[in-house]
C-alpha positions in Angstrom: 0.0 0.0 0.0 1.4 3.4 -1.0 1.7 6.2 1.5 -0.9 8.2 -0.4 -3.4 5.3 -0.3 -2.7 4.9 3.4 -3.2 8.7 4.1 -6.5 8.6 2.2 -7.6 5.6 4.2 -6.8 7.4 7.4 -8.6 10.6 6.3 -11.7 8.6 5.4 -11.8 6.6 8.6 -11.0 8.9 11.5 -14.3 10.6 12.4 -15.3 7.7 14.6 -12.2 8.2 16.8 -13.2 11.6 18.2 -16.2 10.2 20.2 -14.1 7.3 21.4 -11.4 9.7 22.6 -14.0 11.8 24.5 -15.4 8.6 26.0 -12.0 7.6 27.3 -10.9 11.0 28.6 -14.1 12.8 29.5 -12.4 16.0 28.5 -12.6 17.6 25.1 -9.0 19.0 25.2 -7.4 15.8 26.3 -9.5 14.0 23.7 -8.2 16.2 21.0 -4.6 15.5 22.2 -5.3 11.8 22.3 -6.8 11.9 18.8 -3.8 13.8 17.4 -1.4 11.4 19.1 -3.3 8.4 17.6 -3.1 9.8 14.1 0.6 10.6 14.6 1.4 7.1 15.7 -0.7 5.6 12.9 1.2 7.6 10.3 4.6 6.8 11.9 3.8 3.1 12.0 2.1 2.9 8.6 4.4 0.0 7.6 2.9 -2.1 10.5 -0.6 -1.8 9.0 -1.5 -4.8 6.9 -3.5 -3.8 3.8 -7.0 -5.3 3.8 -7.4 -5.5 7.5 -9.8 -3.4 9.5 -8.3 0.1 9.8 -10.9 1.1 12.4 -9.9 -1.7 14.7 -6.2 -0.9 14.2 -6.8 2.8 15.1 -9.0 1.9 18.1 -6.2 -0.3 19.4 -3.6 2.5 18.9 -5.8 5.0 20.8 -6.7 2.6 23.6 -3.0 1.7 24.1 -1.9 5.3 24.2 -4.6 6.1 26.7 -3.7 3.2 28.9 0.0 3.9 28.8 -0.5 7.6 29.7 -2.8 6.6 32.6 -0.2 4.2 33.9 2.5 6.8 33.6 0.5 9.3 35.5 -0.4 6.8 38.2 3.3 5.8 38.6 4.3 9.5 38.9 1.6 10.1 41.4 2.5 7.1 43.6 6.2 8.0 43.5 5.5 11.6 44.5 3.1 10.4 47.2 5.6 8.1 48.7 8.4 10.7 48.5 6.2 13.4 50.1 4.9 11.1 52.8 8.4 10.0 53.7 9.4 13.6 53.9 6.3 14.5 55.8 6.9 11.9 58.5 10.5 12.9 58.9 9.7 16.6 59.1 6.7 16.2 61.4 8.7 14.4 64.0 11.3 17.2 64.1 9.5 20.4 63.1 6.5 21.8 61.4 8.6 23.9 59.1 8.3 23.0 55.4 11.8 24.4 54.8 13.4 21.0 55.8 11.5 19.0 53.2 12.2 21.7 50.6 15.9 21.3 51.3 15.6 17.5 51.1 13.9 17.7 47.7 16.5 20.1 46.4 19.3 17.7 47.6 17.6 14.8 45.9 17.3 16.7 42.7 20.9 17.8 42.9 22.0 14.2 43.5 20.1 13.1 40.5 21.7 15.7 38.3 25.1 14.8 39.6 24.7 11.3 38.2 26.7 10.6 35.1 24.6 11.2 31.9 24.5 7.5 31.0 22.7 6.8 34.3 20.8 10.0 34.7 19.0 10.0 31.4 17.4 6.5 31.7 16.7 7.1 35.3 14.9 10.4 34.7 12.9 8.8 31.8 12.0 5.9 34.2 10.9 8.4 36.8 8.7 10.1 34.2 6.8 6.9 33.9 8.3 5.3 30.8 8.8 1.5 30.8 12.1 -0.2 30.3 11.4 -1.2 26.7 10.2 2.3 25.8 13.4 3.8 27.2 15.5 1.3 25.4 13.8 2.2 22.1 14.2 5.9 22.7 17.8 5.6 23.6 18.6 2.9 21.0 20.1 0.8 23.8 19.6 -2.9 24.6 16.9 -3.6 27.3 19.4 -5.1 29.7 21.7 -2.1 29.4 18.8 0.2 30.3 17.8 -1.9 33.3 21.3 -2.0 34.6 21.9 1.7 34.2 18.7 2.5 36.1 19.8 0.0 38.8 23.2 1.6 39.1 21.6 5.1 39.2 19.4 4.0 42.1 22.4 2.5 43.9 24.4 5.6 43.5 21.5 7.8 44.7 21.0 5.5 47.7 24.7 5.9 48.6 24.6 9.7 48.2 21.4 10.1 50.1 22.0 7.5 52.8 21.0 9.9 55.6 17.4 10.0 54.4 
């Protein structure tokens, strides 16, 4: 299938995606973003589409997967931030009610992260942003095992640097 035929097929069969995006997000602006991301991913991955198969099902699957991955990423960020803030809250509540201590701790943690060597820092920050190991490996063009070990070593170095917490 040529790229022009694929583009025409996409143009003809995308109106059904907008209501589905609104159903998933319950927000017109987020639905618009989801719709655009779905079309972008479909165009980028056009070689994966098998001519003659159901284009609507393929596009639905792309949209659903994007939505699920974004949801998981947000939940992971929320749980990491909740655990970090609760850990800081319990430490600061026992000593003082001043938020300055927890602010200093967060600054020290951020500084420690940015002191990591780039080969460890970049995968670690992507992991903290909610990306999965295989997504990070794809973006960095590195083997999956390399990404996992770099994130592990980043955690280990941070643990050593921040042992007093």
